[in-house]
C-alpha positions as CSV (number, residue, x, y, z in Angstrom):
1,M,-68.4,15.0,-185.3
2,S,-70.6,13.3,-187.6
3,K,-71.6,9.7,-187.5
4,Q,-70.0,7.9,-190.6
5,L,-71.3,4.8,-192.2
6,I,-68.4,2.8,-194.2
7,I,-70.4,1.9,-197.4
8,V,-69.6,-1.9,-198.7
9,S,-70.8,-3.6,-201.7
10,S,-73.0,-6.2,-199.8
11,I,-74.4,-7.8,-196.8
12,T,-71.6,-10.4,-196.8
13,Y,-68.9,-7.7,-196.9
14,A,-70.8,-5.8,-194.1
15,M,-70.8,-8.8,-192.0
16,K,-67.2,-9.7,-192.9
17,S,-66.1,-6.3,-191.8
18,R,-68.0,-6.2,-188.5
19,E,-66.0,-9.5,-187.4
20,L,-62.9,-8.0,-188.6
21,L,-63.1,-4.9,-186.7
22,F,-64.5,-6.7,-183.3
23,Y,-61.1,-8.8,-184.0
24,Y,-59.2,-5.5,-183.8
25,G,-60.9,-4.1,-180.8
26,I,-63.4,-1.7,-182.9
27,K,-67.2,-1.6,-182.5
28,A,-69.1,-2.2,-185.7
29,Y,-72.7,-2.4,-186.5
30,V,-74.2,-3.4,-189.8
31,E,-76.9,-1.2,-191.1
32,R,-79.2,-1.5,-194.3
33,L,-78.8,1.9,-196.2
34,P,-81.8,3.6,-197.5
35,R,-82.2,3.8,-201.4
36,T,-81.2,7.0,-202.8
37,P,-80.8,8.3,-206.6
38,D,-77.2,8.0,-206.1
39,M,-77.5,4.4,-204.7
40,P,-80.0,2.4,-206.1
41,G,-80.4,-1.2,-205.2
42,C,-79.3,-3.0,-202.1
43,G,-76.6,-1.0,-200.0
44,Y,-75.1,-2.0,-196.5
45,G,-72.9,-0.2,-194.5
46,V,-71.1,-0.5,-191.4
47,Y,-71.7,1.9,-188.3
48,V,-68.5,2.6,-186.6
49,P,-69.2,5.0,-183.6
50,D,-65.5,5.5,-182.9
51,R,-62.1,5.2,-184.6
52,T,-63.9,5.5,-188.2
53,D,-60.7,6.5,-189.9
54,E,-58.6,3.6,-188.6
55,A,-61.4,1.0,-189.2
56,E,-61.6,2.1,-192.8
57,R,-57.9,1.7,-193.3
58,I,-58.0,-1.7,-191.7
59,L,-60.9,-2.8,-193.9
60,R,-58.8,-1.6,-196.9
61,R,-55.8,-3.1,-195.9
62,E,-57.7,-6.4,-195.1
63,G,-59.1,-6.5,-198.7
64,I,-62.5,-5.5,-198.3
65,H,-63.6,-3.2,-201.1
66,V,-64.8,-0.1,-199.5
67,L,-67.4,2.0,-201.7
68,G,-67.2,5.1,-199.7
69,R,-68.5,6.8,-196.6
70,R,-72.1,8.3,-195.9
71,E,-73.5,10.4,-192.9
72,R,-75.7,8.0,-190.7
73,V,-79.1,9.3,-190.6
74,S,-80.4,8.9,-187.0
75,S,-83.5,6.8,-186.7
76,K,-85.2,9.1,-184.1
């Protein structure tokens, strides 16, 4: 099972997403995404260790614009 980041459009939406998911009992952490050719500029994601599919459904249902997902790169 891969570790997925849910990509959102800004740090503001990442923070709102984290708070919303905590409300639903889902752990979530805001992470800065590294620049890549397919995603230039500032990108932020919400790392959800468990229940990622459910978390994405909640965010979409609550009006958070989800840009997609990306595999989380370990910092170790």
